[in-house]
C-alpha positions as CSV (number, residue, x, y, z in Angstrom):
1,M,82.3,96.1,91.4
2,S,79.7,98.5,92.7
3,E,79.1,96.2,95.7
4,I,82.6,96.5,96.8
5,N,83.2,100.2,96.3
6,M,83.9,102.0,99.5
7,N,81.5,104.7,100.8
8,E,83.0,108.0,99.5
9,V,82.2,110.0,102.6
10,E,83.7,107.5,104.9
11,S,86.7,107.0,102.7
12,K,87.5,110.7,102.6
13,K,87.4,110.8,106.4
14,N,89.7,107.9,106.8
15,L,92.1,109.0,104.0
16,N,92.0,112.6,105.0
17,F,95.7,113.5,105.0
18,I,96.4,111.6,101.8
19,E,93.3,113.0,100.0
20,A,94.4,116.5,101.1
21,I,97.8,116.1,99.5
22,V,96.3,114.7,96.3
23,E,93.6,117.4,96.1
24,K,96.2,120.2,96.8
25,D,98.4,118.9,94.0
26,L,95.4,118.9,91.6
27,A,94.4,122.4,92.7
28,E,97.9,123.6,91.9
29,G,97.9,121.9,88.5
30,K,100.9,119.7,89.3
31,N,101.7,116.8,87.0
32,G,99.3,118.2,84.4
33,G,96.3,117.6,86.6
34,R,96.9,113.8,86.6
35,V,96.7,111.3,89.4
36,Q,98.7,108.1,88.8
37,T,99.6,105.6,91.4
38,R,101.1,102.1,91.4
39,F,101.1,99.0,93.5
40,P,104.7,97.6,93.4
41,P,104.9,94.2,95.1
42,E,108.1,92.2,95.1
43,P,107.3,88.7,93.7
44,N,109.0,86.8,96.5
45,G,105.9,85.5,98.3
46,Y,102.2,85.5,98.4
47,L,100.3,88.7,99.4
48,H,99.1,89.0,102.9
49,I,96.4,91.2,104.4
50,G,98.9,94.0,105.0
51,H,99.3,94.3,101.3
52,A,95.5,94.6,101.0
53,K,95.7,97.9,102.8
54,A,98.2,99.2,100.3
55,I,96.2,97.8,97.4
56,C,93.0,99.5,98.6
57,L,94.9,102.8,98.9
58,D,96.8,102.7,95.6
59,F,93.8,101.7,93.5
60,G,91.3,103.6,95.6
61,I,93.1,107.0,95.3
62,A,93.4,106.6,91.5
63,E,89.7,105.5,91.2
64,R,88.4,108.4,93.2
65,H,90.3,110.9,91.1
66,N,89.7,109.4,87.7
67,G,93.3,108.5,87.6
68,V,95.5,105.4,86.7
69,C,96.8,102.7,88.9
70,N,99.4,100.3,87.4
71,L,100.7,97.1,88.8
72,R,104.5,96.9,88.9
73,F,106.5,93.9,90.0
74,D,109.6,95.0,91.9
75,D,111.7,92.1,90.5
76,T,115.2,93.3,91.3
77,N,116.3,90.3,93.3
78,P,116.2,87.1,91.2
79,V,117.4,85.0,94.2
80,K,114.0,85.2,95.9
81,E,111.5,85.7,93.1
82,D,109.3,83.3,91.2
83,V,106.7,83.4,88.4
84,E,104.4,81.5,90.9
85,Y,104.2,84.6,93.0
86,I,103.5,86.9,90.1
87,D,100.5,84.8,89.2
88,S,99.2,84.7,92.7
89,I,99.5,88.4,93.2
90,K,97.5,89.1,90.0
91,E,94.8,86.7,91.3
92,D,94.6,88.3,94.7
93,I,94.3,91.9,93.4
94,E,91.4,90.8,91.1
95,W,89.8,88.9,93.9
96,L,89.8,92.1,96.0
97,G,87.9,93.7,93.2
98,F,90.6,95.9,91.6
99,H,91.9,96.1,88.1
100,W,95.2,97.6,87.0
101,N,95.6,99.7,83.9
102,N,99.0,98.3,82.9
103,I,101.5,95.7,84.2
104,Y,105.1,96.8,84.4
105,Y,108.2,95.2,85.9
106,A,111.3,96.9,87.4
107,S,113.2,94.7,85.0
108,D,111.6,96.6,82.2
109,Y,114.0,99.4,83.2
110,F,117.2,97.5,83.8
111,Q,118.9,99.0,80.8
112,Q,117.7,102.6,81.7
113,L,118.8,102.2,85.3
114,Y,122.2,100.8,84.2
115,D,122.7,103.7,81.8
116,F,121.8,106.1,84.5
117,A,124.3,104.5,86.8
118,I,127.0,104.9,84.1
119,E,126.1,108.6,83.9
120,L,126.5,109.0,87.6
121,I,129.9,107.4,87.5
122,K,130.9,109.7,84.7
123,E,129.6,112.7,86.7
124,G,131.6,111.6,89.8
125,K,128.4,110.8,91.7
126,A,129.0,107.0,92.0
127,Y,132.0,104.8,92.5
128,V,132.9,101.1,92.7
129,D,133.6,100.0,96.3
130,E,135.6,96.9,97.1
131,Q,134.8,96.7,100.8
132,K,133.2,93.4,101.4
133,L,129.8,93.5,103.0
134,G,129.8,91.9,106.4
135,T,133.5,92.7,107.1
136,D,134.4,96.3,106.5
137,R,130.8,97.4,107.0
138,T,129.2,94.9,109.3
139,T,126.2,96.7,110.9
140,K,124.3,99.9,110.9
141,K,125.4,100.4,114.4
142,E,129.0,100.4,113.3
143,L,128.2,102.8,110.6
144,L,126.7,105.2,113.1
145,L,129.8,104.9,115.3
146,N,132.0,105.5,112.3
147,R,130.2,108.6,111.1
148,G,132.0,110.3,108.4
149,V,134.5,107.5,107.7
150,E,134.9,107.2,103.9
151,S,135.6,104.1,101.9
152,P,139.2,104.0,100.7
153,Y,137.8,103.6,97.2
154,R,135.6,106.7,97.4
155,N,137.9,108.9,95.4
156,R,139.1,106.3,92.9
157,P,139.4,107.6,89.3
158,I,136.2,107.8,87.3
159,E,137.6,105.7,84.5
160,E,138.6,103.0,87.0
161,S,135.1,102.8,88.5
162,L,133.5,102.9,85.0
163,D,135.7,99.9,83.9
164,L,135.1,97.9,87.1
165,F,131.3,98.4,86.9
166,Q,131.2,97.2,83.3
167,R,133.3,94.2,84.3
168,M,131.0,93.6,87.3
169,N,128.2,93.2,84.8
170,A,130.3,91.0,82.6
171,G,130.5,88.5,85.4
172,E,134.2,88.8,86.1
173,F,133.9,89.3,89.9
174,E,132.3,87.2,92.6
175,E,129.1,88.1,94.4
176,G,129.8,90.4,97.4
177,S,133.3,91.4,96.2
178,M,132.2,94.8,94.8
179,T,129.3,97.2,94.9
180,L,128.5,100.4,93.2
181,R,127.8,103.2,95.7
182,A,126.3,106.6,95.2
183,K,128.7,109.3,96.3
184,I,126.7,111.6,98.5
185,D,127.6,112.5,102.1
186,M,129.3,110.1,104.6
187,A,128.7,112.6,107.5
188,N,125.0,112.9,106.9
189,S,122.8,112.2,109.9
190,N,120.4,110.3,107.5
191,M,122.0,106.9,107.1
192,H,120.6,106.5,103.7
193,F,122.7,109.4,102.4
194,R,126.0,107.7,103.5
195,D,127.0,106.6,100.1
196,P,124.3,104.0,99.7
197,I,124.8,100.9,97.6
198,I,122.9,101.2,94.3
199,Y,124.1,98.1,92.6
200,R,125.3,94.7,93.7
201,I,126.5,91.5,91.9
202,L,124.0,88.7,91.6
203,K,124.7,85.7,89.3
204,T,121.3,84.0,89.8
205,P,119.3,83.9,86.5
206,H,116.4,86.3,86.4
207,H,112.9,84.9,85.6
208,R,112.5,87.5,82.7
209,T,116.0,88.5,81.6
210,G,117.8,85.2,82.1
211,T,121.6,85.6,82.5
212,H,121.8,89.0,80.6
213,W,122.5,90.9,83.8
214,K,125.1,90.2,86.5
215,V,124.5,93.4,88.5
216,Y,121.1,94.4,89.9
217,P,119.8,97.7,91.3
218,M,119.0,98.1,94.9
219,Y,115.4,99.0,95.9
220,D,116.2,102.7,96.7
221,F,117.8,103.1,93.3
222,A,115.2,101.3,91.2
223,H,112.0,102.4,92.9
224,G,111.9,106.1,92.5
225,Q,113.3,106.0,89.0
226,S,110.8,103.4,88.0
227,D,108.1,105.7,89.3
228,F,109.5,108.5,87.2
229,F,109.8,106.4,84.0
230,E,106.1,105.4,84.3
231,G,104.8,108.9,85.1
232,V,103.7,108.1,88.7
233,T,102.4,111.2,90.5
234,H,101.9,109.9,94.0
235,S,104.1,107.2,95.4
236,L,102.3,105.8,98.5
237,C,104.6,103.9,100.9
238,T,104.5,102.6,104.4
239,L,106.1,104.6,107.3
240,E,109.4,102.7,107.3
241,F,110.2,104.6,104.1
242,V,110.1,108.0,105.7
243,P,113.9,108.2,106.1
244,H,114.2,107.0,102.5
245,R,112.2,109.9,101.1
246,P,115.1,112.4,100.8
247,L,117.1,109.8,98.9
248,Y,114.1,109.0,96.7
249,D,113.9,112.8,95.9
250,L,117.6,113.2,95.3
251,F,117.8,110.4,92.8
252,I,114.9,111.9,90.9
253,D,116.6,115.3,91.0
254,W,119.7,113.7,89.5
255,L,117.6,111.9,86.9
256,K,115.8,115.2,85.9
257,K,119.3,116.9,85.7
258,G,118.0,119.9,87.6
259,E,115.2,120.6,85.2
260,D,111.6,121.4,86.3
261,L,112.3,119.9,89.8
262,D,109.1,121.1,91.4
263,D,106.7,119.5,88.9
264,N,106.1,116.4,86.7
265,R,107.6,114.1,89.2
266,P,106.5,111.5,91.7
267,R,106.1,112.5,95.3
268,Q,106.4,109.9,98.1
269,T,103.8,110.0,100.9
270,E,103.9,107.5,103.8
271,F,101.1,105.8,105.7
272,N,100.9,103.3,108.6
273,K,101.1,99.6,108.0
274,L,98.4,97.2,108.9
275,N,99.4,95.4,112.1
276,L,97.1,92.8,113.7
277,N,97.4,91.1,117.0
278,Y,97.8,87.3,116.9
279,T,99.3,87.7,113.4
280,L,102.7,87.4,111.9
281,M,103.1,88.9,108.5
282,S,106.8,88.9,107.6
283,K,107.2,87.1,104.2
284,R,110.4,85.5,105.6
285,N,108.6,84.0,108.5
286,L,105.6,83.0,106.4
287,L,108.0,81.2,104.0
288,T,109.5,79.3,107.0
289,L,106.0,78.2,108.1
290,V,105.4,76.8,104.6
291,K,108.8,75.2,103.9
292,E,108.9,73.6,107.3
293,G,105.4,72.2,107.0
294,L,104.0,74.0,110.1
295,V,101.1,75.0,107.8
296,N,99.6,73.4,104.7
297,G,100.9,75.8,102.1
298,W,100.5,79.5,101.4
299,D,96.7,79.2,101.3
300,D,96.4,77.4,104.6
301,P,93.3,79.1,106.2
302,R,95.3,79.9,109.3
303,M,97.8,82.0,107.2
304,P,97.4,85.8,106.9
305,T,97.8,85.6,103.2
306,L,94.9,86.8,101.0
307,C,94.7,83.3,99.4
308,G,94.5,81.9,103.0
309,F,91.7,84.3,103.9
310,R,89.9,83.5,100.7
311,R,90.1,79.7,101.3
312,R,89.0,80.2,104.9
313,G,85.8,81.9,103.6
314,Y,86.5,85.6,104.0
315,S,84.8,87.7,101.3
316,P,86.8,90.5,99.6
317,E,84.1,92.9,100.6
318,S,84.7,92.1,104.3
319,I,88.4,92.8,104.0
320,R,87.9,96.1,102.2
321,K,85.3,97.1,104.8
322,F,87.7,96.3,107.6
323,I,90.5,98.4,105.9
324,D,88.1,101.2,105.4
325,K,87.1,101.2,109.1
326,I,90.7,101.3,110.4
327,G,91.7,104.0,107.9
328,Y,95.1,105.4,107.2
329,T,97.3,107.4,109.6
330,T,100.9,108.6,110.1
331,Y,101.5,106.5,113.2
332,D,101.7,102.7,113.7
333,A,99.2,100.9,115.8
334,L,98.3,97.3,116.6
335,N,94.8,96.5,115.5
336,E,92.6,94.0,117.1
337,F,92.0,90.8,115.0
338,S,88.5,90.9,116.4
339,L,87.8,94.0,114.3
340,L,88.5,92.0,111.2
341,E,86.3,89.1,112.5
342,S,83.5,91.6,113.2
343,A,83.8,92.9,109.6
344,V,83.5,89.4,108.1
345,R,80.5,88.5,110.4
346,E,78.8,91.7,109.3
347,D,79.4,91.0,105.6
348,L,78.6,87.3,105.7
349,N,75.4,87.9,107.6
350,I,74.2,89.7,104.4
351,R,75.5,87.2,101.8
352,A,75.8,83.7,103.5
353,T,73.2,81.0,102.8
354,R,71.7,79.6,106.0
355,V,71.9,75.8,106.2
356,S,71.7,73.1,108.8
357,A,74.7,71.2,109.9
358,V,75.4,69.0,113.0
359,L,79.1,68.8,114.1
360,D,78.8,66.6,117.2
361,P,75.8,64.4,116.4
362,V,73.5,62.4,118.6
363,K,70.3,60.7,117.3
364,L,67.0,62.3,118.0
365,I,64.0,60.0,117.5
366,I,60.5,61.5,117.3
367,T,58.6,58.5,118.7
368,N,55.1,59.6,117.6
369,Y,56.1,60.5,114.1
370,P,55.0,58.0,111.4
371,E,57.7,55.6,110.3
372,G,58.7,56.0,106.7
373,Q,57.1,59.5,106.4
374,V,59.2,62.2,104.9
375,E,58.2,65.9,104.6
376,E,59.9,68.7,102.7
377,M,60.2,71.8,104.8
378,E,60.9,75.3,103.4
379,A,64.2,76.8,104.6
380,I,64.8,80.5,104.0
381,N,68.2,81.0,102.4
382,N,69.0,84.4,103.9
383,P,66.5,86.4,106.1
384,E,68.6,89.5,105.4
385,D,68.1,89.2,101.6
386,E,64.6,88.7,100.3
387,T,65.9,87.9,96.8
388,A,67.9,84.9,98.1
389,G,64.9,82.6,97.9
390,S,64.6,79.4,99.8
391,H,65.3,75.7,99.5
392,T,63.8,72.5,100.9
393,I,65.1,70.3,103.7
394,E,63.8,66.8,104.4
395,F,62.2,66.0,107.8
396,S,61.8,62.5,109.1
397,R,61.3,60.4,112.2
398,E,65.0,60.1,113.0
399,L,67.2,63.2,113.0
400,W,70.7,64.2,114.0
401,M,71.0,67.0,116.6
402,E,73.9,68.6,118.4
403,R,75.0,66.7,121.5
404,E,75.4,69.8,123.5
405,D,71.8,70.7,122.8
406,F,70.7,67.9,125.2
407,M,71.1,67.8,128.9
408,E,69.4,65.2,131.1
409,D,69.6,67.2,134.3
410,A,69.5,70.7,133.0
411,P,69.8,74.0,135.0
412,K,66.8,76.3,135.2
413,K,67.9,78.6,132.2
414,F,68.8,75.7,129.8
415,F,66.3,76.3,127.0
416,R,67.3,73.4,124.8
417,M,66.4,69.7,124.8
418,T,65.8,68.3,128.3
419,P,63.1,65.9,129.6
420,G,59.7,67.5,130.0
421,Q,60.6,70.7,128.0
422,E,59.4,71.9,124.6
423,V,61.6,73.3,121.9
424,R,61.1,74.2,118.3
425,L,62.9,72.3,115.6
426,K,64.0,75.0,113.0
427,N,61.6,75.1,110.0
428,A,59.6,72.2,111.4
429,Y,57.6,71.3,114.6
430,I,57.6,71.9,118.3
431,V,58.7,68.8,120.1
432,K,58.7,67.8,123.7
433,C,61.6,65.7,125.1
434,T,60.6,62.5,126.8
435,G,64.0,60.9,127.7
436,C,67.1,59.4,126.4
437,K,69.1,56.1,126.0
438,K,72.7,55.6,127.2
439,D,75.4,53.1,126.5
440,E,77.2,51.1,129.1
441,A,79.7,53.9,129.7
442,G,76.8,56.3,130.4
443,N,77.1,58.2,127.2
444,V,73.8,59.4,125.6
445,V,73.3,57.6,122.3
446,E,69.7,58.5,121.6
447,V,67.3,61.2,122.6
448,Y,63.5,60.8,122.5
449,C,60.8,63.3,121.9
450,E,57.2,63.7,120.7
451,Y,56.0,66.2,118.1
452,D,52.9,68.3,117.9
453,P,51.6,68.0,114.4
454,N,49.7,71.3,114.7
455,T,52.8,73.4,115.2
456,R,54.2,73.3,111.7
457,S,54.2,76.6,109.8
458,G,50.6,77.5,108.7
459,M,49.0,75.1,111.3
460,P,46.8,76.3,114.1
461,D,49.5,76.2,116.8
462,S,52.4,77.3,114.7
463,N,52.8,80.6,116.6
464,R,53.0,79.0,120.1
465,K,55.9,80.4,121.9
466,V,58.8,78.3,123.1
467,K,62.1,79.6,124.4
468,G,64.5,77.3,122.4
469,T,65.0,76.6,118.7
470,L,67.3,73.9,117.6
471,H,68.8,72.9,114.2
472,W,68.8,69.4,112.9
473,V,69.3,67.2,109.8
474,S,67.4,64.1,108.7
475,C,69.5,60.9,109.3
476,A,68.3,59.4,106.0
477,H,68.6,62.6,104.0
478,C,71.9,64.2,105.0
479,L,75.5,64.1,103.8
480,P,78.5,63.0,105.9
481,V,81.2,65.7,105.7
482,E,84.6,66.8,107.1
483,V,84.6,70.1,109.0
484,R,87.8,71.9,109.8
485,L,87.6,74.3,112.7
486,Y,90.3,76.9,112.3
487,D,91.4,79.3,115.0
488,R,94.2,81.8,115.4
489,L,97.6,80.4,114.4
490,W,99.5,82.0,117.3
491,Q,98.7,81.8,121.0
492,V,100.5,85.0,121.8
493,E,99.0,88.4,121.2
494,N,102.1,89.9,119.6
495,P,104.0,87.1,117.9
496,R,106.5,89.4,116.2
497,D,107.8,90.7,119.5
498,E,107.7,87.3,121.1
499,L,109.6,85.8,118.2
500,A,112.3,88.5,118.5
501,R,112.5,87.8,122.3
502,L,112.9,84.0,121.9
503,K,115.5,84.5,119.2
504,D,117.4,86.8,121.6
505,E,117.4,83.9,124.0
506,G,119.1,81.7,121.5
507,L,116.2,79.9,119.8
508,S,116.1,79.5,116.1
509,A,113.2,81.1,114.2
510,L,111.8,77.7,113.6
511,D,112.0,76.5,117.2
512,A,110.5,79.8,118.4
513,M,107.6,79.5,116.0
514,K,106.9,75.9,117.2
515,Q,106.8,77.3,120.7
516,M,104.3,80.0,119.9
517,I,101.9,78.1,117.6
518,N,98.4,77.6,119.0
519,P,98.0,73.8,119.3
520,D,94.2,74.3,118.8
521,S,94.6,76.3,115.6
522,L,93.1,73.4,113.6
523,T,90.6,70.8,114.7
524,V,89.3,68.3,112.1
525,K,85.9,66.8,112.7
526,T,84.9,63.8,110.5
527,N,81.7,62.7,112.1
528,C,79.6,65.6,110.9
529,Y,76.4,65.9,108.8
530,V,74.9,68.6,106.6
531,E,71.7,68.8,104.6
532,K,71.7,67.4,101.0
533,F,71.2,70.9,99.6
534,L,75.0,71.4,100.0
535,A,75.9,68.6,97.6
536,E,75.7,70.8,94.5
537,Q,77.3,74.0,95.9
538,K,80.4,75.5,94.4
539,P,83.8,75.6,96.3
540,L,84.4,78.8,98.3
541,S,80.6,79.5,98.6
542,Y,79.6,81.2,101.8
543,F,77.3,79.5,104.3
544,Q,76.1,80.0,107.8
545,F,75.8,76.8,109.7
546,Q,72.8,77.9,111.9
547,R,73.7,78.5,115.5
548,I,77.3,77.5,114.9
549,G,79.2,79.9,112.6
550,Y,80.2,80.9,109.1
551,F,81.7,78.3,106.9
552,N,82.7,77.8,103.3
553,L,83.2,74.9,101.0
554,D,86.9,74.0,100.7
555,P,88.4,73.4,97.2
556,D,89.7,70.0,98.6
557,S,86.1,68.8,98.4
558,K,85.4,65.9,96.0
559,D,82.3,64.0,94.9
560,G,81.2,62.1,98.0
561,K,83.5,63.9,100.4
562,L,82.7,67.5,101.1
563,V,85.1,69.6,103.3
564,F,84.0,72.8,105.1
565,N,86.2,75.4,106.7
566,R,85.1,77.5,109.6
567,T,85.5,81.1,108.7
568,V,84.5,82.6,112.0
569,S,82.2,81.7,114.9
570,L,78.9,83.6,115.3
571,K,80.2,85.3,118.4
572,D,83.6,86.7,119.4
573,T,84.8,84.2,122.0
574,W,88.4,85.4,122.0
575,S,87.6,88.8,123.4
576,K,85.7,87.2,126.3
577,I,88.7,84.8,127.0
578,K,91.1,87.7,126.8
579,N,89.1,89.9,129.2
580,K,88.6,87.3,131.9
């Protein structure tokens, strides 16, 4: 856990305005000097990297102030929710390095919320409305144009609303036929004050309460009250909830019945969402990708889900460092995906084991090396970590090398394998290229060289300088593997806006996505080789394929068939392409 903890000084700089609010409340003795937060995901999908920002904030604020952060599932919509998502959310939070104090569910408070709604009806603060959604009140635009127009049911007798609401919950009415609305102010400039819906009819069985309830609270009604019931002091939300805050406060005022309104209550504070270019994070759109088979499940390494990043080889530390770097503000911005890639490169450089892998092989034959001889060379696991140790890699007469590392007619500054030029084979000898063999089509099938036996480490000429160093694996001592080269899923910088534009032109969401997907987001290479050292490694372990990029071992791997996912290349090629 200590490895993952964010630097306190840097964190305070990035969280300045939120920290200031919390510290001011503590200085004033509000809420009994307590700090209590919550992370309240709806279990209707897998968490994405945007949620990671909220997780780091909710848990981080509590952690820094010796407070409490609870996990609460906002399970008020049984139509979209599933136990599968609950399990995945727990796993993702723990993977990021956080631990909740308690687990709650909004459904824990269904009875309290229902009783509160009954009280509001009795006090004349709520009424049953029979205007059908989508007919009488079609759009927000229409509501704005009809400012101040009251529902014909707004002033129905309290007893009538009370009876109808109880019958709504008994299942006597169809979905959409009735709602319970708070009676506030239909002329208010804040749309959320215009008699908001606080309960609707849903007859889908709930994953925890079964068929007990036929009416379910809306988010605005359930969220603040749940915070209050649990003793939350600081309710941290994203910026789209700014206009919701007055309603949040009003419902809590009603719940407190005018008592002690300035203390012992949750206060909502808003921060900016995490927006990344070349990334689409709407759960609805992600679900479409999964259901329509445009990706291989929620954990597809091209997905922005936390399980997708985990499978791709991102470390939780890298994600937390990235979030720490971009910080929290009161305005939205589009962050460069390259910043996230830079964070993972920086982190994996410290923790990834260096290994040799050849993805586009051509045979290299050392013509003067003794046939049948095998040497074990020492390979440092990580030059950035002295405690990481080393492993051995076999060296022999016939090796696999990268095809792009050989050029028969090379330009002047080509410092790899070319006739007449010396290069060092990593962890082994200096060799001099002597030529190559081609097939009938002119493709190089073998490269030839001679080695200098005095250039191995510890030998007299081991320090002789050459400009190129190449990686390799022994043909007789390597493993054939599958390598999946992942790239960005979308070929447009702002897929959210592009999706909206294409839908405005009449395309379905699915067809629009098909048009935007990067056709090169996944390349599968099957003719690849890695050193035998990788045979015993655990899935999701971090590796640097030397001179190629960072990779991890995919859980799809089986005995005899290892699969590696590219996490990120060693260099940022996208920025170069973008800036051309």
